[in-house]
C-alpha positions in Angstrom: 170.5 175.6 98.5 171.4 172.5 96.5 169.6 169.9 94.4 171.3 166.6 94.7 172.4 164.5 91.7 171.8 160.9 92.8 172.7 157.6 91.2 169.2 157.3 89.7 169.0 160.9 88.4 168.1 164.3 89.7 166.0 164.9 92.8 164.0 168.1 92.7 163.5 169.8 96.1 160.9 172.4 96.9 161.6 174.6 100.0 159.9 177.5 101.7 162.3 180.0 100.2 166.0 180.7 99.8 168.2 181.0 102.9 165.9 179.5 105.5 166.1 176.5 107.8 165.5 174.0 105.0 169.0 174.5 103.6 170.7 172.8 106.4 168.5 169.8 106.1 169.2 169.5 102.4 173.0 169.9 103.0 173.1 167.4 105.8 170.6 164.7 104.8 170.7 164.8 101.0 174.1 166.1 100.1 176.2 164.7 103.0 174.1 161.6 103.6 174.3 162.2 107.4 172.2 159.1 108.0 174.5 156.9 105.9 171.7 155.7 103.6 174.2 154.7 101.0 176.1 152.5 103.4 172.9 151.0 104.8 172.0 150.0 101.2 174.9 147.6 101.2 174.5 146.4 104.8 170.8 146.0 105.6 168.3 143.7 104.1 166.1 145.6 101.6 163.5 147.3 103.9 159.8 146.8 103.2 158.6 149.5 105.7 160.4 152.7 106.6 159.1 155.0 109.3 160.1 158.6 109.2 159.3 160.5 112.5 160.0 164.1 111.9 159.6 164.0 108.1 160.2 167.7 107.7 160.1 168.6 103.9 161.1 165.0 102.9 164.9 165.1 102.7 165.3 161.7 104.3 162.2 160.3 102.4 163.8 161.4 99.1 167.1 159.9 100.0 165.5 156.6 101.1 163.3 156.4 98.0 166.4 156.8 95.7 168.0 153.9 97.7 164.9 151.7 98.1 162.3 152.7 95.5 159.9 149.9 96.4 159.9 150.4 100.1 156.8 151.8 101.8 157.7 155.1 103.6 155.3 156.4 106.3 156.2 159.8 107.6 154.9 161.8 110.6 155.3 165.6 110.6 153.2 168.0 112.7 154.2 171.2 110.9 151.5 171.8 108.2 153.8 173.7 105.9 156.5 171.1 106.1 154.0 168.3 105.6 152.7 170.1 102.5 156.2 170.3 101.1 156.9 166.7 101.9 153.9 165.8 99.7 155.1 168.2 97.0 158.6 166.8 96.9 157.5 163.2 96.8 154.9 163.9 94.1 157.1 166.0 91.9 159.8 163.4 91.9 157.3 160.7 90.9 157.8 158.4 94.0 155.2 155.9 95.0 154.4 153.9 98.1 154.6 156.7 100.7 152.3 158.4 103.1 152.5 161.2 105.6 150.5 161.9 108.7 150.2 165.4 110.0 150.8 164.7 113.7 153.5 164.4 116.3 154.6 161.1 117.8 155.0 161.3 121.6 153.7 160.2 125.0 153.8 163.8 126.3 150.1 164.4 125.4 150.1 167.8 127.3 152.4 169.2 124.6 150.1 170.3 121.8 151.5 173.6 120.6 153.9 173.6 117.7 156.2 176.6 117.7 159.1 177.5 115.5 162.2 179.0 117.2 164.3 181.8 115.8 167.4 180.3 114.2 166.1 176.7 114.4 167.0 174.3 111.6 163.8 172.3 112.1 160.1 172.3 111.8 159.8 173.5 115.4 159.2 172.0 118.8 156.1 170.8 120.6 155.4 172.8 123.8 152.9 173.1 126.5 151.0 176.4 126.8 153.1 177.6 129.8 156.3 176.7 127.9 155.1 178.7 125.0 154.5 181.8 127.1 158.0 181.4 128.6 159.7 181.2 125.2 157.6 183.8 123.3 160.5 186.2 122.7 162.5 183.6 120.9 159.7 182.3 118.7 159.4 182.9 114.9 155.7 181.9 114.8 153.2 179.5 116.3 152.8 177.1 113.4 150.0 174.9 114.8 148.2 175.7 118.1 146.6 172.3 118.4 148.8 169.5 117.3 147.4 165.9 117.1 149.7 163.6 119.1 149.9 159.8 118.5 151.6 157.3 120.7 154.3 155.1 119.1 151.9 152.1 119.3 149.4 153.9 117.1 152.1 155.2 114.8 153.6 151.7 114.2 150.1 150.4 113.6 149.5 153.2 111.0 152.9 152.5 109.4 153.0 148.7 109.3 149.5 147.5 110.3 150.9 145.3 113.0 154.0 144.2 111.1 157.7 145.2 111.5 159.4 148.5 111.0 162.5 147.6 109.1 164.1 151.0 109.4 163.1 153.9 111.8 164.4 157.3 111.2 163.7 159.7 114.0 164.4 163.5 114.3 161.8 165.2 116.5 163.7 167.8 118.4 163.9 166.0 121.8 160.6 164.1 121.4 162.7 160.9 120.9 163.3 160.7 124.6 159.7 160.2 125.4 159.3 157.7 122.6 162.2 155.5 123.6 161.4 155.8 127.3 157.7 155.0 127.1 157.0 152.8 124.2 155.9 149.3 125.0 158.4 146.4 124.8 156.3 144.7 122.2 156.4 147.8 120.1 160.2 148.0 120.4 160.4 144.4 119.2 158.9 145.4 115.9 161.7 147.9 115.1 164.7 146.3 113.4 167.1 149.3 112.8 167.2 153.0 113.8 169.0 156.1 112.7 168.2 159.4 114.2 169.1 162.6 116.1 169.3 162.7 119.9 168.9 165.6 122.3 170.2 164.7 125.8 170.9 167.5 128.2 171.6 165.2 131.1 174.3 162.7 130.3 174.9 163.6 126.6 175.5 160.8 124.1 176.3 158.1 126.7 173.2 159.0 128.7 171.1 158.6 125.6 172.7 155.3 124.8 171.9 154.1 128.3 168.2 155.1 127.8 168.0 153.5 124.4 169.5 150.2 125.6 166.8 149.9 128.3 164.2 149.6 125.5 166.5 147.8 123.0 168.8 145.6 125.1 170.0 143.6 122.2 171.0 146.6 120.0 174.4 148.1 119.6 174.6 151.9 119.3 177.1 154.0 117.4 177.4 157.8 116.8 177.1 159.1 113.3 179.5 162.0 113.6 181.2 163.8 116.5 179.8 163.1 120.0 178.6 166.3 121.6 177.3 167.0 125.1 173.8 167.6 124.0 172.9 166.8 120.4 174.1 164.4 117.7 173.2 161.6 115.3 173.2 157.9 116.0 172.5 154.5 114.6 171.2 151.5 116.5 170.6 147.9 115.5 171.7 144.3 115.7 175.4 144.1 116.6 176.4 142.5 113.3 174.9 145.4 111.3 176.4 148.0 113.5 179.8 146.4 113.2 179.5 146.4 109.4 178.5 150.0 109.5 181.4 151.0 111.7 183.8 149.2 109.3 182.2 150.7 106.1 184.5 152.8 103.9 183.2 156.3 104.8 185.0 157.8 101.8 183.2 155.4 99.5 179.8 156.3 101.1 180.4 160.0 100.7 181.6 159.6 97.1 178.2 158.3 96.1 176.6 161.7 96.9 179.4 164.0 95.5 178.3 166.0 92.6 180.6 165.9 89.5 182.3 169.2 88.6 180.3 171.5 86.3 177.0 169.6 86.9 174.1 172.0 86.4 171.1 171.2 88.7 167.7 172.7 89.2 166.2 173.8 92.6 162.7 175.1 93.1 161.9 177.5 95.9 158.5 177.8 97.3 157.3 181.2 98.5 154.2 182.0 100.6 151.8 179.9 102.5 150.6 177.6 99.8 152.1 175.3 97.2 150.7 175.7 93.7 152.9 173.8 91.4 150.9 174.8 88.3 150.9 178.5 89.3 153.4 181.2 89.9 154.4 180.5 93.5 157.8 178.9 92.7 160.9 180.1 90.9 163.5 177.9 89.4 167.2 178.4 89.7 170.2 176.8 88.1 172.9 175.9 90.7 176.4 175.0 89.5 178.7 173.0 91.8 182.4 173.6 91.5 184.5 170.9 93.1 181.7 170.0 95.5 183.3 168.7 98.8 180.9 166.9 101.2 181.5 164.8 104.1 
């Protein structure tokens, strides 16, 4: 587990406990800046509204708030425990202008059961009841048996009150396919730039790009990292911004999140089912980085 030293100071991160699925999110999103937030700071106009679908415990929200402290961030996270930690992380770091909705964003309204899978590095997946029965041996727990599901139209209204979404981050364990396939064209027109994770069993990355371009015909798309046959990260937006992102100095972007040698940082772990930041439910640890290498 790592607490990231950012340009503007130290970000404190509360997680469920040591050694669980939250570690990979901290490493990827905060430490390695997998969504290239540092590059986007120098490329995009300053965003007013950022939409975070699959907010998890707030790793992207924290990274975005360091970059754009005045932006309004609206997150959507159906896992109650993750949503609670999202609030805790934002509040403990003193960030303002943010909101989180405890719901999923999808058009697959028959999928209302949130279940966590063994070995998953996420908040879990949204399943139908028959799918839940089929996958019971591989489940860690049923986190929420009755998830509230919002369409993208409602979510955009909640986030921007009819205005534009300057930056959409999406990581919802396959739910992005329903969102990009079924959102209305007028909703897509409100979205100005996207970073996210794709899951595409049929066609892989190039199949996903084809699906995305049907809804965003004027966007260019690029992978953020290695292209796999099933899962990966991507960015999509106006061609001029994607071209600048492709040409950005990756080494410079990574250097911004490297931790200096011998820096001592604090990370708080949350244990149990409730967060009580004034009680005894957390322990604090000092983590020392030695020649931290990220990228």
